C-alpha positions in Angstrom: 6.8 40.5 -14.7 4.8 38.1 -12.5 2.0 39.6 -10.4 1.6 37.5 -7.2 -0.9 38.0 -4.5 0.5 37.5 -1.0 -1.3 35.3 1.5 -2.2 37.1 4.7 0.2 36.3 7.6 -2.8 35.2 9.8 -3.5 32.3 7.4 -1.3 29.3 8.2 0.7 28.0 5.2 3.4 25.4 5.2 6.6 26.7 3.6 7.7 25.3 0.3 9.4 21.9 1.0 12.0 22.6 -1.7 13.2 26.1 -0.8 11.3 27.2 2.3 9.5 30.2 0.8 6.0 31.2 1.8 3.6 30.4 -1.0 1.8 33.1 -3.1 -1.4 33.1 -5.2 -1.1 33.5 -8.9 -4.0 34.1 -11.3 -4.1 31.9 -14.4 -6.6 31.8 -17.2 -8.4 28.9 -15.4 -8.5 30.3 -11.9 -6.0 30.8 -9.1 -2.9 28.7 -8.3 -1.1 28.5 -5.0 2.6 28.2 -5.8 6.2 28.9 -4.7 7.3 32.4 -5.6 10.9 31.3 -6.4 10.5 28.5 -8.9 7.7 27.3 -11.2 9.0 23.8 -11.0 8.2 23.5 -7.3 4.8 22.1 -6.3 1.7 24.1 -7.3 -2.0 23.5 -6.8 -4.4 22.9 -9.6 -6.0 26.0 -11.1 -9.4 26.9 -9.6 -10.2 28.3 -6.2 -7.4 29.1 -3.8 -6.6 25.7 -2.3 -4.3 26.3 0.7 -5.3 23.0 2.2 -3.9 21.1 -0.7 -0.7 23.2 -0.6 -0.3 22.4 3.1 -0.9 18.7 2.6 1.7 18.4 -0.2 4.3 20.5 1.5 4.1 19.2 5.0 7.4 17.9 6.3 6.8 14.5 7.8 8.8 13.3 10.8 11.0 10.4 9.9 9.9 7.0 11.2 12.0 5.9 14.2 11.4 2.4 15.5 11.4 2.3 19.3 13.7 -0.2 20.9 12.3 -3.5 21.8 11.3 -4.0 25.4 11.9 -7.1 27.3 9.0 -8.7 29.1 9.5 -8.8 32.9 
């Protein structure tokens, strides 16, 4: 059985980009890991201190690039 620590709702966390779940903190032998609670194959941070900034950076959904139409000179 996995024991996860939930992250307080007041702390902003991006949802998992693969399944949309809110991340949890898991204790490993080398420190703490922020990871998806549903699947170990989804992105997780390196073991150490709780690194929510890295989680947010890697799971941020980026807006697709949309080229603006060309404007004619008047």
